[in-house]
C-alpha positions in Angstrom: 250.9 302.5 -28.3 250.2 298.9 -27.3 247.8 299.4 -24.2 248.4 296.8 -21.5 245.7 295.7 -19.0 246.1 294.5 -15.3 243.5 292.7 -14.1 242.8 290.4 -10.9 243.6 292.7 -7.5 242.0 292.3 -4.5 242.4 292.1 -0.6 243.4 289.2 0.5 244.9 287.6 4.2 248.8 286.9 4.6 248.9 283.2 3.1 246.5 283.5 0.5 246.8 283.7 -2.8 245.9 285.7 -6.0 246.3 285.7 -10.2 247.1 289.1 -11.8 246.6 289.1 -15.7 247.8 291.5 -18.3 245.9 291.8 -21.5 247.2 293.8 -25.2 245.4 295.5 -26.9 246.2 297.4 -30.2 249.0 294.7 -31.5 250.6 291.6 -30.3 253.3 291.5 -28.0 254.7 288.2 -28.5 257.8 289.4 -29.9 258.6 291.5 -26.6 259.8 290.5 -23.2 257.1 291.2 -20.3 257.5 292.1 -16.7 256.0 292.8 -13.5 257.0 295.2 -11.2 255.0 297.2 -7.9 255.0 299.7 -6.0 253.9 300.3 -2.7 253.2 304.0 -0.9 256.4 305.7 0.3 258.9 303.6 -2.0 260.2 303.2 -5.1 258.7 301.0 -8.2 260.1 297.6 -7.9 260.9 294.6 -10.2 258.8 291.6 -9.3 259.2 289.1 -12.4 260.1 288.9 -16.0 259.4 286.9 -19.0 261.7 286.1 -22.3 259.4 286.8 -25.2 259.1 282.7 -26.0 258.2 282.3 -22.2 261.7 279.9 -22.0 263.5 281.9 -19.4 262.1 283.6 -16.5 263.1 285.6 -13.8 261.8 287.0 -10.1 263.2 289.3 -7.2 264.6 287.8 -4.6 261.5 288.7 -2.5 259.5 286.9 -4.5 260.9 283.8 -5.2 259.8 280.8 -4.4 256.4 282.6 -4.2 255.0 284.0 -7.6 255.3 282.5 -10.4 255.1 284.8 -14.0 253.8 283.2 -17.2 252.6 284.0 -20.7 249.9 283.2 -23.6 251.3 284.5 -26.6 248.3 283.5 -28.9 245.8 285.1 -26.4 248.3 288.4 -25.8 248.0 287.9 -22.2 250.7 287.4 -19.1 250.1 286.4 -15.7 251.3 286.8 -12.4 250.9 283.6 -9.9 250.6 285.0 -6.1 250.9 282.5 -3.4 251.7 282.7 0.3 251.0 286.4 0.3 252.3 288.4 2.7 251.8 292.4 4.2 254.7 293.6 2.6 253.5 292.7 -0.5 250.8 295.3 -0.8 251.5 297.6 -3.5 249.8 298.2 -7.1 251.1 295.9 -9.4 251.8 297.0 -12.9 252.8 294.6 -15.9 255.2 296.5 -19.0 256.8 295.5 -22.2 260.2 296.2 -23.8 262.5 295.1 -26.7 264.7 293.8 -23.8 264.5 291.6 -20.9 265.2 293.3 -17.3 265.0 294.3 -14.2 264.9 298.3 -14.2 261.6 299.8 -14.7 263.0 302.5 -17.4 264.0 299.6 -19.4 260.5 298.9 -20.6 258.6 300.8 -23.7 254.8 300.4 -22.5 253.0 300.6 -19.2 249.4 299.2 -18.2 247.6 301.4 -15.3 248.4 299.2 -12.8 246.2 296.8 -10.0 245.5 296.9 -6.4 247.3 294.2 -4.1 246.3 294.6 -0.7 247.4 291.5 2.0 246.3 292.1 5.1 248.0 290.8 8.3 
């Protein structure tokens, strides 16, 4: 199946910014919806953001609305997540995922990356 690889995670102070990137190999995902999810230690995987296959529509969890921005470049087979005004509660492993249907639940997606760690210090 298609492979996704996330990058760009790291350690930042509260109020800082990071840009995560997800790159696909194996085939193009130009016809798929793409999403970002995160999972903190001891907590369930939660929805962060999603983008329609053509990039026209974007969707965000209330917890990140106004701070995070999702974008995609179908020609380059990449999806990015710009994260601004980071808070300690944003600390988690961030995963990108793709699938035929755009959704806010992890099981609605068909393939996943391995994740990248984001740590926000207070």
